[in-house]
PDB file of N, CA, C and O in Angstrom:
ATOM      1  N   MET A   1      80.802  69.061  96.428  1.00  0.00           N
ATOM      2  CA  MET A   1      80.205  70.377  96.331  1.00  0.00           C
ATOM      3  C   MET A   1      78.692  70.293  96.213  1.00  0.00           C
ATOM      4  O   MET A   1      77.983  71.089  96.828  1.00  0.00           O
ATOM      5  N   CYS A   2      78.190  69.358  95.447  1.00  0.00           N
ATOM      6  CA  CYS A   2      76.754  69.319  95.211  1.00  0.00           C
ATOM      7  C   CYS A   2      75.992  68.647  96.352  1.00  0.00           C
ATOM      8  O   CYS A   2      74.783  68.833  96.484  1.00  0.00           O
ATOM      9  N   GLY A   3      76.681  67.880  97.160  1.00  0.00           N
ATOM     10  CA  GLY A   3      76.027  67.226  98.287  1.00  0.00           C
ATOM     11  C   GLY A   3      75.350  65.915  97.934  1.00  0.00           C
ATOM     12  O   GLY A   3      74.770  65.269  98.806  1.00  0.00           O
ATOM     13  N   LEU A   4      75.411  65.511  96.679  1.00  0.00           N
ATOM     14  CA  LEU A   4      74.816  64.242  96.285  1.00  0.00           C
ATOM     15  C   LEU A   4      75.731  63.097  96.702  1.00  0.00           C
ATOM     16  O   LEU A   4      76.956  63.222  96.680  1.00  0.00           O
ATOM     17  N   GLU A   5      75.127  61.999  97.074  1.00  0.00           N
ATOM     18  CA  GLU A   5      75.898  60.860  97.568  1.00  0.00           C
ATOM     19  C   GLU A   5      76.456  60.008  96.436  1.00  0.00           C
ATOM     20  O   GLU A   5      75.953  60.016  95.312  1.00  0.00           O
ATOM     21  N   ARG A   6      77.500  59.282  96.769  1.00  0.00           N
ATOM     22  CA  ARG A   6      78.148  58.376  95.820  1.00  0.00           C
ATOM     23  C   ARG A   6      77.140  57.392  95.231  1.00  0.00           C
ATOM     24  O   ARG A   6      77.179  57.099  94.036  1.00  0.00           O
ATOM     25  N   SER A   7      76.242  56.886  96.064  1.00  0.00           N
ATOM     26  CA  SER A   7      75.271  55.883  95.602  1.00  0.00           C
ATOM     27  C   SER A   7      74.359  56.436  94.510  1.00  0.00           C
ATOM     28  O   SER A   7      73.921  55.684  93.640  1.00  0.00           O
ATOM     29  N   THR A   8      74.067  57.720  94.540  1.00  0.00           N
ATOM     30  CA  THR A   8      73.236  58.339  93.506  1.00  0.00           C
ATOM     31  C   THR A   8      73.924  58.245  92.154  1.00  0.00           C
ATOM     32  O   THR A   8      73.284  57.926  91.152  1.00  0.00           O
ATOM     33  N   PHE A   9      75.215  58.518  92.117  1.00  0.00           N
ATOM     34  CA  PHE A   9      75.968  58.438  90.862  1.00  0.00           C
ATOM     35  C   PHE A   9      76.134  56.990  90.429  1.00  0.00           C
ATOM     36  O   PHE A   9      76.005  56.674  89.247  1.00  0.00           O
ATOM     37  N   ASP A  10      76.421  56.108  91.384  1.00  0.00           N
ATOM     38  CA  ASP A  10      76.576  54.691  91.055  1.00  0.00           C
ATOM     39  C   ASP A  10      75.290  54.121  90.457  1.00  0.00           C
ATOM     40  O   ASP A  10      75.327  53.357  89.493  1.00  0.00           O
ATOM     41  N   ARG A  11      74.170  54.498  91.033  1.00  0.00           N
ATOM     42  CA  ARG A  11      72.870  53.999  90.577  1.00  0.00           C
ATOM     43  C   ARG A  11      72.585  54.434  89.136  1.00  0.00           C
ATOM     44  O   ARG A  11      71.878  53.738  88.407  1.00  0.00           O
ATOM     45  N   HIS A  12      73.128  55.570  88.730  1.00  0.00           N
ATOM     46  CA  HIS A  12      72.888  56.085  87.386  1.00  0.00           C
ATOM     47  C   HIS A  12      74.052  55.820  86.436  1.00  0.00           C
ATOM     48  O   HIS A  12      74.069  56.330  85.316  1.00  0.00           O
ATOM     49  N   GLY A  13      75.020  55.027  86.877  1.00  0.00           N
ATOM     50  CA  GLY A  13      76.121  54.639  86.006  1.00  0.00           C
ATOM     51  C   GLY A  13      77.181  55.691  85.800  1.00  0.00           C
ATOM     52  O   GLY A  13      77.898  55.658  84.800  1.00  0.00           O
ATOM     53  N   HIS A  14      77.297  56.630  86.729  1.00  0.00           N
ATOM     54  CA  HIS A  14      78.328  57.665  86.639  1.00  0.00           C
ATOM     55  C   HIS A  14      79.354  57.460  87.741  1.00  0.00           C
ATOM     56  O   HIS A  14      79.009  57.031  88.842  1.00  0.00           O
ATOM     57  N   SER A  15      80.582  57.758  87.456  1.00  0.00           N
ATOM     58  CA  SER A  15      81.659  57.624  88.429  1.00  0.00           C
ATOM     59  C   SER A  15      81.656  58.816  89.384  1.00  0.00           C
ATOM     60  O   SER A  15      81.831  59.960  88.965  1.00  0.00           O
ATOM     61  N   PHE A  16      81.457  58.537  90.663  1.00  0.00           N
ATOM     62  CA  PHE A  16      81.484  59.592  91.670  1.00  0.00           C
ATOM     63  C   PHE A  16      82.870  60.215  91.752  1.00  0.00           C
ATOM     64  O   PHE A  16      83.000  61.429  91.906  1.00  0.00           O
ATOM     65  N   THR A  17      83.908  59.384  91.650  1.00  0.00           N
ATOM     66  CA  THR A  17      85.278  59.883  91.710  1.00  0.00           C
ATOM     67  C   THR A  17      85.548  60.837  90.554  1.00  0.00           C
ATOM     68  O   THR A  17      86.131  61.904  90.745  1.00  0.00           O
ATOM     69  N   GLU A  18      85.126  60.453  89.363  1.00  0.00           N
ATOM     70  CA  GLU A  18      85.306  61.323  88.196  1.00  0.00           C
ATOM     71  C   GLU A  18      84.497  62.617  88.362  1.00  0.00           C
ATOM     72  O   GLU A  18      84.959  63.697  87.994  1.00  0.00           O
ATOM     73  N   HIS A  19      83.316  62.496  88.905  1.00  0.00           N
ATOM     74  CA  HIS A  19      82.464  63.671  89.136  1.00  0.00           C
ATOM     75  C   HIS A  19      83.157  64.658  90.073  1.00  0.00           C
ATOM     76  O   HIS A  19      83.176  65.859  89.804  1.00  0.00           O
ATOM     77  N   THR A  20      83.723  64.162  91.166  1.00  0.00           N
ATOM     78  CA  THR A  20      84.372  65.067  92.127  1.00  0.00           C
ATOM     79  C   THR A  20      85.689  65.605  91.592  1.00  0.00           C
ATOM     80  O   THR A  20      86.132  66.672  92.017  1.00  0.00           O
ATOM     81  N   ARG A  21      86.313  64.905  90.686  1.00  0.00           N
ATOM     82  CA  ARG A  21      87.576  65.387  90.093  1.00  0.00           C
ATOM     83  C   ARG A  21      87.344  66.373  88.953  1.00  0.00           C
ATOM     84  O   ARG A  21      88.105  67.326  88.794  1.00  0.00           O
ATOM     85  N   ARG A  22      86.299  66.151  88.161  1.00  0.00           N
ATOM     86  CA  ARG A  22      86.081  66.954  86.961  1.00  0.00           C
ATOM     87  C   ARG A  22      84.980  68.000  87.129  1.00  0.00           C
ATOM     88  O   ARG A  22      85.198  69.178  86.850  1.00  0.00           O
ATOM     89  N   ASP A  23      83.824  67.585  87.575  1.00  0.00           N
ATOM     90  CA  ASP A  23      82.664  68.483  87.602  1.00  0.00           C
ATOM     91  C   ASP A  23      82.632  69.389  88.832  1.00  0.00           C
ATOM     92  O   ASP A  23      82.448  70.600  88.712  1.00  0.00           O
ATOM     93  N   HIS A  24      82.806  68.813  89.985  1.00  0.00           N
ATOM     94  CA  HIS A  24      82.678  69.576  91.234  1.00  0.00           C
ATOM     95  C   HIS A  24      83.933  69.433  92.089  1.00  0.00           C
ATOM     96  O   HIS A  24      83.878  68.983  93.233  1.00  0.00           O
ATOM     97  N   HIS A  25      85.039  69.817  91.519  1.00  0.00           N
ATOM     98  CA  HIS A  25      86.310  69.754  92.242  1.00  0.00           C
ATOM     99  C   HIS A  25      86.384  70.937  93.200  1.00  0.00           C
ATOM    100  O   HIS A  25      86.370  72.092  92.775  1.00  0.00           O
ATOM    101  N   VAL A  26      86.463  70.645  94.479  1.00  0.00           N
ATOM    102  CA  VAL A  26      86.392  71.686  95.507  1.00  0.00           C
ATOM    103  C   VAL A  26      87.478  72.751  95.344  1.00  0.00           C
ATOM    104  O   VAL A  26      87.239  73.923  95.633  1.00  0.00           O
ATOM    105  N   TRP A  27      88.654  72.360  94.889  1.00  0.00           N
ATOM    106  CA  TRP A  27      89.741  73.333  94.726  1.00  0.00           C
ATOM    107  C   TRP A  27      89.475  74.301  93.581  1.00  0.00           C
ATOM    108  O   TRP A  27      89.962  75.431  93.607  1.00  0.00           O
ATOM    109  N   ASP A  28      88.711  73.879  92.580  1.00  0.00           N
ATOM    110  CA  ASP A  28      88.329  74.794  91.496  1.00  0.00           C
ATOM    111  C   ASP A  28      87.409  75.888  92.021  1.00  0.00           C
ATOM    112  O   ASP A  28      87.518  77.046  91.619  1.00  0.00           O
ATOM    113  N   TYR A  29      86.509  75.518  92.917  1.00  0.00           N
ATOM    114  CA  TYR A  29      85.621  76.522  93.512  1.00  0.00           C
ATOM    115  C   TYR A  29      86.405  77.498  94.381  1.00  0.00           C
ATOM    116  O   TYR A  29      86.135  78.699  94.371  1.00  0.00           O
ATOM    117  N   LEU A  30      87.362  76.992  95.120  1.00  0.00           N
ATOM    118  CA  LEU A  30      88.204  77.873  95.929  1.00  0.00           C
ATOM    119  C   LEU A  30      88.998  78.821  95.034  1.00  0.00           C
ATOM    120  O   LEU A  30      89.107  80.012  95.326  1.00  0.00           O
ATOM    121  N   ALA A  31      89.546  78.293  93.956  1.00  0.00           N
ATOM    122  CA  ALA A  31      90.307  79.131  93.017  1.00  0.00           C
ATOM    123  C   ALA A  31      89.415  80.229  92.432  1.00  0.00           C
ATOM    124  O   ALA A  31      89.865  81.359  92.246  1.00  0.00           O
ATOM    125  N   LEU A  32      88.159  79.903  92.143  1.00  0.00           N
ATOM    126  CA  LEU A  32      87.229  80.910  91.637  1.00  0.00           C
ATOM    127  C   LEU A  32      87.026  82.025  92.660  1.00  0.00           C
ATOM    128  O   LEU A  32      87.061  83.205  92.311  1.00  0.00           O
ATOM    129  N   LEU A  33      86.815  81.656  93.915  1.00  0.00           N
ATOM    130  CA  LEU A  33      86.584  82.662  94.957  1.00  0.00           C
ATOM    131  C   LEU A  33      87.812  83.557  95.149  1.00  0.00           C
ATOM    132  O   LEU A  33      87.676  84.767  95.329  1.00  0.00           O
ATOM    133  N   VAL A  34      88.996  82.969  95.110  1.00  0.00           N
ATOM    134  CA  VAL A  34      90.229  83.759  95.219  1.00  0.00           C
ATOM    135  C   VAL A  34      90.355  84.681  94.014  1.00  0.00           C
ATOM    136  O   VAL A  34      90.687  85.858  94.156  1.00  0.00           O
ATOM    137  N   HIS A  35      90.089  84.145  92.832  1.00  0.00           N
ATOM    138  CA  HIS A  35      90.156  84.952  91.603  1.00  0.00           C
ATOM    139  C   HIS A  35      89.216  86.155  91.690  1.00  0.00           C
ATOM    140  O   HIS A  35      89.595  87.269  91.328  1.00  0.00           O
ATOM    141  N   LEU A  36      87.999  85.931  92.166  1.00  0.00           N
ATOM    142  CA  LEU A  36      87.031  87.019  92.262  1.00  0.00           C
ATOM    143  C   LEU A  36      87.470  88.082  93.263  1.00  0.00           C
ATOM    144  O   LEU A  36      87.233  89.272  93.053  1.00  0.00           O
ATOM    145  N   ARG A  37      88.097  87.663  94.328  1.00  0.00           N
ATOM    146  CA  ARG A  37      88.588  88.632  95.313  1.00  0.00           C
ATOM    147  C   ARG A  37      89.717  89.484  94.759  1.00  0.00           C
ATOM    148  O   ARG A  37      89.830  90.663  95.095  1.00  0.00           O
ATOM    149  N   LYS A  38      90.553  88.895  93.913  1.00  0.00           N
ATOM    150  CA  LYS A  38      91.721  89.603  93.385  1.00  0.00           C
ATOM    151  C   LYS A  38      91.415  90.430  92.141  1.00  0.00           C
ATOM    152  O   LYS A  38      92.160  91.354  91.814  1.00  0.00           O
ATOM    153  N   THR A  39      90.335  90.109  91.449  1.00  0.00           N
ATOM    154  CA  THR A  39      90.020  90.786  90.193  1.00  0.00           C
ATOM    155  C   THR A  39      89.173  92.032  90.458  1.00  0.00           C
ATOM    156  O   THR A  39      88.122  91.942  91.093  1.00  0.00           O
ATOM    157  N   PRO A  40      89.620  93.184  89.979  1.00  0.00           N
ATOM    158  CA  PRO A  40      88.822  94.409  90.149  1.00  0.00           C
ATOM    159  C   PRO A  40      87.471  94.285  89.434  1.00  0.00           C
ATOM    160  O   PRO A  40      87.355  93.585  88.428  1.00  0.00           O
ATOM    161  N   ASN A  41      86.469  94.963  89.957  1.00  0.00           N
ATOM    162  CA  ASN A  41      85.122  94.927  89.360  1.00  0.00           C
ATOM    163  C   ASN A  41      85.144  95.261  87.876  1.00  0.00           C
ATOM    164  O   ASN A  41      84.397  94.667  87.098  1.00  0.00           O
ATOM    165  N   THR A  42      85.975  96.185  87.481  1.00  0.00           N
ATOM    166  CA  THR A  42      86.013  96.637  86.088  1.00  0.00           C
ATOM    167  C   THR A  42      86.626  95.609  85.141  1.00  0.00           C
ATOM    168  O   THR A  42      86.500  95.743  83.924  1.00  0.00           O
ATOM    169  N   GLU A  43      87.281  94.595  85.674  1.00  0.00           N
ATOM    170  CA  GLU A  43      87.923  93.585  84.838  1.00  0.00           C
ATOM    171  C   GLU A  43      87.186  92.252  84.840  1.00  0.00           C
ATOM    172  O   GLU A  43      87.653  91.301  84.214  1.00  0.00           O
ATOM    173  N   ARG A  44      86.053  92.154  85.521  1.00  0.00           N
ATOM    174  CA  ARG A  44      85.290  90.905  85.573  1.00  0.00           C
ATOM    175  C   ARG A  44      84.370  90.803  84.361  1.00  0.00           C
ATOM    176  O   ARG A  44      83.865  91.805  83.854  1.00  0.00           O
ATOM    177  N   ASN A  45      84.165  89.567  83.912  1.00  0.00           N
ATOM    178  CA  ASN A  45      83.190  89.358  82.843  1.00  0.00           C
ATOM    179  C   ASN A  45      81.797  89.210  83.475  1.00  0.00           C
ATOM    180  O   ASN A  45      81.642  89.385  84.684  1.00  0.00           O
ATOM    181  N   GLY A  46      80.805  88.894  82.668  1.00  0.00           N
ATOM    182  CA  GLY A  46      79.424  88.847  83.147  1.00  0.00           C
ATOM    183  C   GLY A  46      79.166  87.859  84.257  1.00  0.00           C
ATOM    184  O   GLY A  46      78.596  88.216  85.288  1.00  0.00           O
ATOM    185  N   TRP A  47      79.584  86.600  84.058  1.00  0.00           N
ATOM    186  CA  TRP A  47      79.297  85.602  85.089  1.00  0.00           C
ATOM    187  C   TRP A  47      80.137  85.829  86.332  1.00  0.00           C
ATOM    188  O   TRP A  47      79.688  85.529  87.438  1.00  0.00           O
ATOM    189  N   GLU A  48      81.354  86.356  86.179  1.00  0.00           N
ATOM    190  CA  GLU A  48      82.175  86.675  87.352  1.00  0.00           C
ATOM    191  C   GLU A  48      81.514  87.779  88.167  1.00  0.00           C
ATOM    192  O   GLU A  48      81.497  87.717  89.396  1.00  0.00           O
ATOM    193  N   SER A  49      80.977  88.776  87.501  1.00  0.00           N
ATOM    194  CA  SER A  49      80.277  89.859  88.192  1.00  0.00           C
ATOM    195  C   SER A  49      79.040  89.335  88.914  1.00  0.00           C
ATOM    196  O   SER A  49      78.763  89.730  90.047  1.00  0.00           O
ATOM    197  N   PHE A  50      78.305  88.453  88.262  1.00  0.00           N
ATOM    198  CA  PHE A  50      77.114  87.866  88.868  1.00  0.00           C
ATOM    199  C   PHE A  50      77.468  87.133  90.162  1.00  0.00           C
ATOM    200  O   PHE A  50      76.846  87.360  91.200  1.00  0.00           O
ATOM    201  N   VAL A  51      78.466  86.257  90.095  1.00  0.00           N
ATOM    202  CA  VAL A  51      78.861  85.492  91.281  1.00  0.00           C
ATOM    203  C   VAL A  51      79.404  86.422  92.366  1.00  0.00           C
ATOM    204  O   VAL A  51      79.102  86.233  93.545  1.00  0.00           O
ATOM    205  N   ALA A  52      80.197  87.417  91.987  1.00  0.00           N
ATOM    206  CA  ALA A  52      80.777  88.345  92.960  1.00  0.00           C
ATOM    207  C   ALA A  52      79.701  89.094  93.732  1.00  0.00           C
ATOM    208  O   ALA A  52      79.878  89.375  94.917  1.00  0.00           O
ATOM    209  N   THR A  53      78.585  89.421  93.081  1.00  0.00           N
ATOM    210  CA  THR A  53      77.512  90.132  93.785  1.00  0.00           C
ATOM    211  C   THR A  53      76.816  89.243  94.807  1.00  0.00           C
ATOM    212  O   THR A  53      76.141  89.744  95.706  1.00  0.00           O
ATOM    213  N   LYS A  54      76.975  87.935  94.677  1.00  0.00           N
ATOM    214  CA  LYS A  54      76.365  86.992  95.617  1.00  0.00           C
ATOM    215  C   LYS A  54      77.207  86.793  96.874  1.00  0.00           C
ATOM    216  O   LYS A  54      76.692  86.357  97.904  1.00  0.00           O
ATOM    217  N   LEU A  55      78.489  87.109  96.795  1.00  0.00           N
ATOM    218  CA  LEU A  55      79.401  86.837  97.903  1.00  0.00           C
ATOM    219  C   LEU A  55      79.210  87.835  99.046  1.00  0.00           C
ATOM    220  O   LEU A  55      78.837  88.984  98.806  1.00  0.00           O
ATOM    221  N   PRO A  56      79.463  87.405 100.290  1.00  0.00           N
ATOM    222  CA  PRO A  56      79.250  88.279 101.440  1.00  0.00           C
ATOM    223  C   PRO A  56      80.063  89.566 101.426  1.00  0.00           C
ATOM    224  O   PRO A  56      79.627  90.565 101.996  1.00  0.00           O
ATOM    225  N   GLU A  57      81.239  89.572 100.788  1.00  0.00           N
ATOM    226  CA  GLU A  57      82.090  90.763 100.793  1.00  0.00           C
ATOM    227  C   GLU A  57      81.406  91.965 100.152  1.00  0.00           C
ATOM    228  O   GLU A  57      81.642  93.104 100.557  1.00  0.00           O
ATOM    229  N   GLY A  58      80.571  91.720  99.169  1.00  0.00           N
ATOM    230  CA  GLY A  58      79.924  92.808  98.455  1.00  0.00           C
ATOM    231  C   GLY A  58      78.513  93.095  98.946  1.00  0.00           C
ATOM    232  O   GLY A  58      77.767  93.832  98.301  1.00  0.00           O
ATOM    233  N   ARG A  59      78.141  92.514 100.094  1.00  0.00           N
ATOM    234  CA  ARG A  59      76.770  92.652 100.577  1.00  0.00           C
ATOM    235  C   ARG A  59      76.759  92.991 102.059  1.00  0.00           C
ATOM    236  O   ARG A  59      77.783  92.897 102.737  1.00  0.00           O
ATOM    237  N   ASN A  60      75.606  93.383 102.549  1.00  0.00           N
ATOM    238  CA  ASN A  60      75.449  93.690 103.970  1.00  0.00           C
ATOM    239  C   ASN A  60      74.960  92.487 104.767  1.00  0.00           C
ATOM    240  O   ASN A  60      74.803  92.574 105.985  1.00  0.00           O
ATOM    241  N   ASP A  61      74.718  91.370 104.094  1.00  0.00           N
ATOM    242  CA  ASP A  61      74.253  90.166 104.779  1.00  0.00           C
ATOM    243  C   ASP A  61      75.293  89.056 104.629  1.00  0.00           C
ATOM    244  O   ASP A  61      76.443  89.329 104.283  1.00  0.00           O
ATOM    245  N   SER A  62      74.906  87.832 104.882  1.00  0.00           N
ATOM    246  CA  SER A  62      75.862  86.723 104.834  1.00  0.00           C
ATOM    247  C   SER A  62      76.076  86.180 103.428  1.00  0.00           C
ATOM    248  O   SER A  62      76.803  85.201 103.258  1.00  0.00           O
ATOM    249  N   GLY A  63      75.471  86.780 102.431  1.00  0.00           N
ATOM    250  CA  GLY A  63      75.683  86.351 101.054  1.00  0.00           C
ATOM    251  C   GLY A  63      74.620  85.387 100.563  1.00  0.00           C
ATOM    252  O   GLY A  63      73.725  84.991 101.309  1.00  0.00           O
ATOM    253  N   ASP A  64      74.732  85.023  99.311  1.00  0.00           N
ATOM    254  CA  ASP A  64      73.776  84.149  98.641  1.00  0.00           C
ATOM    255  C   ASP A  64      74.575  83.085  97.909  1.00  0.00           C
ATOM    256  O   ASP A  64      75.293  83.386  96.955  1.00  0.00           O
ATOM    257  N   ILE A  65      74.451  81.850  98.352  1.00  0.00           N
ATOM    258  CA  ILE A  65      75.248  80.777  97.755  1.00  0.00           C
ATOM    259  C   ILE A  65      74.453  79.974  96.718  1.00  0.00           C
ATOM    260  O   ILE A  65      74.797  78.828  96.427  1.00  0.00           O
ATOM    261  N   SER A  66      73.415  80.556  96.172  1.00  0.00           N
ATOM    262  CA  SER A  66      72.580  79.839  95.211  1.00  0.00           C
ATOM    263  C   SER A  66      73.322  79.481  93.929  1.00  0.00           C
ATOM    264  O   SER A  66      72.859  78.630  93.170  1.00  0.00           O
ATOM    265  N   PHE A  67      74.470  80.116  93.672  1.00  0.00           N
ATOM    266  CA  PHE A  67      75.237  79.781  92.471  1.00  0.00           C
ATOM    267  C   PHE A  67      75.986  78.463  92.627  1.00  0.00           C
ATOM    268  O   PHE A  67      76.440  77.894  91.634  1.00  0.00           O
ATOM    269  N   PHE A  68      76.123  77.968  93.856  1.00  0.00           N
ATOM    270  CA  PHE A  68      76.733  76.654  94.064  1.00  0.00           C
ATOM    271  C   PHE A  68      75.736  75.578  93.647  1.00  0.00           C
ATOM    272  O   PHE A  68      74.530  75.763  93.814  1.00  0.00           O
ATOM    273  N   PRO A  69      76.211  74.462  93.110  1.00  0.00           N
ATOM    274  CA  PRO A  69      75.313  73.412  92.621  1.00  0.00           C
ATOM    275  C   PRO A  69      74.787  72.524  93.750  1.00  0.00           C
ATOM    276  O   PRO A  69      75.134  71.346  93.826  1.00  0.00           O
ATOM    277  N   MET A  70      73.967  73.076  94.606  1.00  0.00           N
ATOM    278  CA  MET A  70      73.444  72.329  95.745  1.00  0.00           C
ATOM    279  C   MET A  70      72.417  71.296  95.271  1.00  0.00           C
ATOM    280  O   MET A  70      71.392  71.644  94.685  1.00  0.00           O
ATOM    281  N   ASN A  71      72.711  70.024  95.535  1.00  0.00           N
ATOM    282  CA  ASN A  71      71.850  68.901  95.142  1.00  0.00           C
ATOM    283  C   ASN A  71      71.578  68.866  93.637  1.00  0.00           C
ATOM    284  O   ASN A  71      70.519  68.423  93.194  1.00  0.00           O
ATOM    285  N   ARG A  72      72.554  69.339  92.863  1.00  0.00           N
ATOM    286  CA  ARG A  72      72.434  69.338  91.408  1.00  0.00           C
ATOM    287  C   ARG A  72      73.754  68.887  90.800  1.00  0.00           C
ATOM    288  O   ARG A  72      74.829  69.172  91.327  1.00  0.00           O
ATOM    289  N   ALA A  73      73.653  68.184  89.689  1.00  0.00           N
ATOM    290  CA  ALA A  73      74.841  67.789  88.925  1.00  0.00           C
ATOM    291  C   ALA A  73      74.444  67.700  87.465  1.00  0.00           C
ATOM    292  O   ALA A  73      73.441  67.071  87.126  1.00  0.00           O
ATOM    293  N   ILE A  74      75.219  68.321  86.608  1.00  0.00           N
ATOM    294  CA  ILE A  74      74.905  68.339  85.178  1.00  0.00           C
ATOM    295  C   ILE A  74      74.815  66.921  84.623  1.00  0.00           C
ATOM    296  O   ILE A  74      73.932  66.627  83.817  1.00  0.00           O
ATOM    297  N   ALA A  75      75.715  66.047  85.046  1.00  0.00           N
ATOM    298  CA  ALA A  75      75.701  64.672  84.527  1.00  0.00           C
ATOM    299  C   ALA A  75      74.372  63.990  84.828  1.00  0.00           C
ATOM    300  O   ALA A  75      73.845  63.268  83.982  1.00  0.00           O
ATOM    301  N   LEU A  76      73.831  64.204  86.005  1.00  0.00           N
ATOM    302  CA  LEU A  76      72.560  63.576  86.356  1.00  0.00           C
ATOM    303  C   LEU A  76      71.392  64.286  85.687  1.00  0.00           C
ATOM    304  O   LEU A  76      70.399  63.645  85.342  1.00  0.00           O
ATOM    305  N   ARG A  77      71.492  65.586  85.500  1.00  0.00           N
ATOM    306  CA  ARG A  77      70.432  66.324  84.810  1.00  0.00           C
ATOM    307  C   ARG A  77      70.341  65.865  83.365  1.00  0.00           C
ATOM    308  O   ARG A  77      69.243  65.674  82.841  1.00  0.00           O
ATOM    309  N   GLN A  78      71.476  65.688  82.721  1.00  0.00           N
ATOM    310  CA  GLN A  78      71.487  65.229  81.332  1.00  0.00           C
ATOM    311  C   GLN A  78      70.899  63.830  81.229  1.00  0.00           C
ATOM    312  O   GLN A  78      70.194  63.520  80.269  1.00  0.00           O
ATOM    313  N   LEU A  79      71.185  62.986  82.211  1.00  0.00           N
ATOM    314  CA  LEU A  79      70.628  61.644  82.219  1.00  0.00           C
ATOM    315  C   LEU A  79      69.112  61.712  82.368  1.00  0.00           C
ATOM    316  O   LEU A  79      68.384  60.992  81.685  1.00  0.00           O
ATOM    317  N   GLY A  80      68.638  62.575  83.259  1.00  0.00           N
ATOM    318  CA  GLY A  80      67.201  62.741  83.449  1.00  0.00           C
ATOM    319  C   GLY A  80      66.514  63.250  82.197  1.00  0.00           C
ATOM    320  O   GLY A  80      65.406  62.816  81.878  1.00  0.00           O
ATOM    321  N   GLU A  81      67.155  64.163  81.483  1.00  0.00           N
ATOM    322  CA  GLU A  81      66.589  64.676  80.232  1.00  0.00           C
ATOM    323  C   GLU A  81      66.519  63.578  79.181  1.00  0.00           C
ATOM    324  O   GLU A  81      65.540  63.487  78.441  1.00  0.00           O
ATOM    325  N   ALA A  82      67.552  62.743  79.113  1.00  0.00           N
ATOM    326  CA  ALA A  82      67.559  61.643  78.148  1.00  0.00           C
ATOM    327  C   ALA A  82      66.454  60.641  78.478  1.00  0.00           C
ATOM    328  O   ALA A  82      65.791  60.134  77.574  1.00  0.00           O
ATOM    329  N   GLU A  83      66.249  60.353  79.763  1.00  0.00           N
ATOM    330  CA  GLU A  83      65.180  59.444  80.166  1.00  0.00           C
ATOM    331  C   GLU A  83      63.816  60.013  79.810  1.00  0.00           C
ATOM    332  O   GLU A  83      62.933  59.286  79.354  1.00  0.00           O
ATOM    333  N   GLN A  84      63.645  61.310  80.020  1.00  0.00           N
ATOM    334  CA  GLN A  84      62.377  61.976  79.697  1.00  0.00           C
ATOM    335  C   GLN A  84      62.103  61.913  78.203  1.00  0.00           C
ATOM    336  O   GLN A  84      60.969  61.653  77.799  1.00  0.00           O
ATOM    337  N   GLU A  85      63.112  62.142  77.375  1.00  0.00           N
ATOM    338  CA  GLU A  85      62.949  62.071  75.925  1.00  0.00           C
ATOM    339  C   GLU A  85      62.556  60.668  75.497  1.00  0.00           C
ATOM    340  O   GLU A  85      61.718  60.493  74.613  1.00  0.00           O
ATOM    341  N   GLU A  86      63.168  59.666  76.129  1.00  0.00           N
ATOM    342  CA  GLU A  86      62.864  58.281  75.803  1.00  0.00           C
ATOM    343  C   GLU A  86      61.410  57.961  76.150  1.00  0.00           C
ATOM    344  O   GLU A  86      60.730  57.274  75.387  1.00  0.00           O
ATOM    345  N   LYS A  87      60.939  58.444  77.271  1.00  0.00           N
ATOM    346  CA  LYS A  87      59.543  58.210  77.664  1.00  0.00           C
ATOM    347  C   LYS A  87      58.594  58.879  76.683  1.00  0.00           C
ATOM    348  O   LYS A  87      57.557  58.312  76.340  1.00  0.00           O
ATOM    349  N   GLU A  88      58.934  60.068  76.232  1.00  0.00           N
ATOM    350  CA  GLU A  88      58.072  60.801  75.301  1.00  0.00           C
ATOM    351  C   GLU A  88      57.989  60.119  73.944  1.00  0.00           C
ATOM    352  O   GLU A  88      56.969  60.222  73.262  1.00  0.00           O
ATOM    353  N   GLN A  89      59.047  59.424  73.547  1.00  0.00           N
ATOM    354  CA  GLN A  89      59.066  58.741  72.246  1.00  0.00           C
ATOM    355  C   GLN A  89      58.272  57.446  72.265  1.00  0.00           C
ATOM    356  O   GLN A  89      57.914  56.936  71.203  1.00  0.00           O
ATOM    357  N   GLN A  90      57.990  56.907  73.422  1.00  0.00           N
ATOM    358  CA  GLN A  90      57.277  55.626  73.513  1.00  0.00           C
ATOM    359  C   GLN A  90      55.804  55.783  73.352  1.00  0.00           C
ATOM    360  O   GLN A  90      55.068  54.798  73.405  1.00  0.00           O
TER     361      GLN A  90
END
């Protein structure tokens, strides 16, 4: 989902397989999209409403996919933050 390569995760000591199974499992994203289509607007919570407004069904254009983690992964962001903190302490 994020488009990052296996080598990026390997280089930072994270399992790409675990990442695709837990963090960015493609079937979870599909389930979310199906859920949003089936759930009436009045029954959605805040983040569901936010994502639903980005989808093409509710818009006059092709939609906005910025909610997808394009070239981003929480595991790598957390690693980057930890590295930054370590540099600041030195």
